[in-house]
C-alpha atoms as one frame of an Amber mdcrd trajectory, in Angstrom:
protein
   0.000   0.000   0.000   1.278   3.462  -0.881   1.841   5.947   1.945   0.268
   9.392   2.019   3.544  11.315   1.318   4.385   8.923  -1.521   0.961   9.481
  -3.053   1.280  13.254  -2.802   4.744  13.140  -4.428   3.473  10.873  -7.196
   0.501  13.150  -7.927   2.801  16.195  -7.972   5.231  14.463 -10.371   2.408
  13.509 -12.725   0.835  16.967 -12.636   4.170  18.716 -13.265   4.852  16.353
 -16.161   1.431  17.027 -17.724   1.857  20.805 -17.415   5.400  20.682 -18.783
   4.261  18.607 -21.760   1.180  20.757 -22.402   3.102  24.049 -22.459   5.287
  22.779 -25.302   2.510  21.037 -27.189   2.814  21.417 -30.957  -0.409  19.704
 -32.044  -3.485  21.809 -32.733  -6.101  21.574 -29.985  -9.072  21.146 -32.324
 -10.011  20.783 -36.008 -10.642  24.564 -36.098  -6.880  25.140 -36.165  -4.444
  25.021 -39.081  -0.768  24.112 -38.757   1.726  26.174 -40.736   5.506  26.403
 -40.807   7.279  29.737 -40.333  10.313  30.844 -42.361  12.568  29.574 -39.585
  10.955  26.139 -39.788   9.021  26.382 -36.539   5.609  24.746 -36.538   2.807
  27.055 -35.440  -0.954  26.882 -35.412  -3.629  29.454 -35.944  -7.381  29.459
 -35.735  -9.230  29.220 -39.039 -12.089  31.464 -37.989 -11.671  35.084 -36.945
 -14.917  35.060 -34.995 -14.259  36.368 -31.487 -16.635  33.825 -29.951 -14.550
  30.948 -31.358 -11.304  32.199 -29.858 -10.507  30.596 -26.545  -7.594  32.064
 -24.646  -5.656  30.038 -22.136  -3.372  31.232 -19.361  -0.334  30.190 -21.406
  -1.341  32.099 -24.557   0.603  35.192 -25.540   4.202  34.028 -25.132   6.312
  30.961 -25.755   9.020  31.158 -23.088   7.153  29.460 -20.232   9.368  27.617
 -17.767   7.911  24.954 -15.491   9.500  24.059 -12.161   8.261  21.845  -9.368
   9.182  21.467  -5.730  10.706  18.057  -6.436  14.367  16.954  -6.323  14.508
  15.929 -10.001  13.059  19.213 -11.333  14.877  22.510 -11.852  14.688  25.085
  -9.116  11.992  27.723  -9.005  12.737  31.128 -10.590  14.655  33.675  -8.521
  11.530  35.749  -7.893  10.075  32.765  -5.962  13.313  31.483  -4.388  13.859
  34.745  -2.525  10.629  34.197  -0.571   9.971  31.740   2.242   7.055  30.042
   0.460   7.535  27.218  -2.040   4.564  26.570  -4.335   4.461  22.991  -5.595
   4.593  24.029  -9.264   5.630  27.383 -10.727   4.966  28.277 -14.354   6.998
  31.392 -15.165   7.401  33.610 -18.230  10.411  35.938 -17.893   9.525  37.987
 -20.988   5.984  38.871 -19.897   6.706  38.719 -16.153   3.915  36.279 -15.425
   3.894  33.671 -12.673   1.302  30.939 -12.229   1.677  29.098  -8.940   0.025
  25.711  -8.496  -0.350  24.386  -4.973  -1.403  20.748  -4.565  -3.290  19.473
  -1.540  -4.346  15.870  -0.922  -7.077  16.198   1.728  -9.900  13.891   2.665
 -12.697  14.400   0.168 -14.921  15.941   2.840 -12.350  18.737   3.435 -11.618
  19.819  -0.142 -13.273  23.232   0.114 -11.484  24.066   3.358  -8.136  22.969
   1.884  -8.707  25.137  -1.189  -9.499  28.206   0.909  -6.509  27.608   3.189
  -4.019  27.320   0.298  -5.470  30.350  -1.498  -5.093  32.481   1.638  -1.617
  31.077   2.376  -0.273  32.397  -0.929  -2.250  35.650  -1.013   0.638  37.726
   0.407   3.124  36.220  -2.072   0.746  36.978  -4.939   0.415  40.605  -3.798
   4.193  40.900  -3.338   4.809  39.637  -6.879   2.204  42.022  -8.299   3.837
  44.945  -6.480   7.144  43.904  -8.113   5.571  44.200 -11.567   4.565  40.578
 -12.134   1.189  39.228 -13.089   0.749  36.510 -10.508  -1.930  33.883 -10.055
  -2.267  31.192  -7.394  -4.211  28.099  -8.372  -4.627  25.634  -5.518  -5.844
  22.210  -6.571  -7.103  19.268  -4.590  -6.807  15.574  -5.301  -8.681  13.643
  -2.636  -6.871  11.131  -0.434  -8.858   8.353  -2.115  -8.094   9.610  -5.634
 -11.063  11.888  -6.369  -9.925  14.891  -8.436 -11.569  18.075  -7.225 -13.114
  20.582  -9.617 -10.092  22.846  -9.068  -7.864  20.318 -10.876 -10.151  20.312
 -13.905 -10.360  24.111 -13.726  -6.555  24.435 -13.783  -6.077  22.096 -16.715
  -8.839  23.708 -18.773  -7.460  27.213 -18.113  -3.968  26.197 -19.139
């Protein structure tokens, strides 16, 4: 049987891997997109329709220099802007060019305490979010909950759909 800390580490590793893979994804997300190759040979995609209602913006849209770090031994360290604080979000998605930081904080509570865990983590990182914004960053904290028995909370689906 897997222990609680092992489960939390495993979930964090999987989540960081999914986010890292998704940020560099080169396949179009739907049939409404067309792939084209730039002069430099890079593969890009663009939406076929110019209708504003068809355009869906994600948190990672607008730049292509996103760096993903996780609070795990095998992952790179968090960016300097996070390392100089006392808090360590589980996953940090950082764009140096646009000065954006998305912090993901994982909690593995009992399913009956998911709402309380979400509120606690959101409040825990509120000061860090304000501090980053005062330094000129656009910062967002996204706490997610995966229940101790494996139930993924709505916050996990919310994070993945927004990315």
